[in-house]
N, C-alpha and C positions, 0 to 999 in steps of 0.2 A: 771547127771549133770546139775547143773541147775544156772544159775549167776543170782542173786538177785539185784533188785533196792530200795533204801529207800526216802521217796517223804514227808519231813516235813510239817507237815499241823496244825496253828494256830487257835484256835479257836477265835473268835469275840464274844465280848460281848454285848448283847441286854436286851432290857426292858425284854423278856420274857427267859434270860439264857443263855446260850450258842451255838453257831452255827457253824458249818465247813460248809461254802457256796460252798469251788470251788472244792471239793473233785470229786463229777461228773466228769468234766474236766478233771481234774488231771487221773483219770482210765479210761477213754476217750484216751486220747493222750497217754497212754504208753501201753493200748490195739492197739493202730497202729504202735507202736514203736516195737510190738510183746510180750510184756510184757502179763501176767496174774494178775491179783490182787489178792494175796491170802490174804489177811485179813491187821489189823493193831494194831500199840502196844503202850499203852499210854506212853509217855515218862515227861510229865511236871502234875501233878498235884496241883491244889492249894490246901488251909490250910486243905479245908473244902470237899475234895476227888472230885474235880468237875476236871474234865480234860482240859489242858490248850494247847497241846500241841502232837499230834499222831505223827508216820511212817506211812505213808499207805506203805506196802511189795506186792512187786511185783516180779515174778519167771518170768524165760524162759528157755529153753532148753540150754543149753553150744554145741558151737559148737564144736566138737574136735577134 
């Protein structure tokens, strides 16, 4: 069994398009808490299909 953690990250719009800047810090912070990064899920898109919001997904073994 695993425990899962989801962190919502919003894309920031700039002159060169959308960027998600803080993802590295969030992944490193979760790793220090014992979580392993397993992927992301887009949760909000623009009308043109660009990603606006994602959930970073983490897991760690549950203590039974």
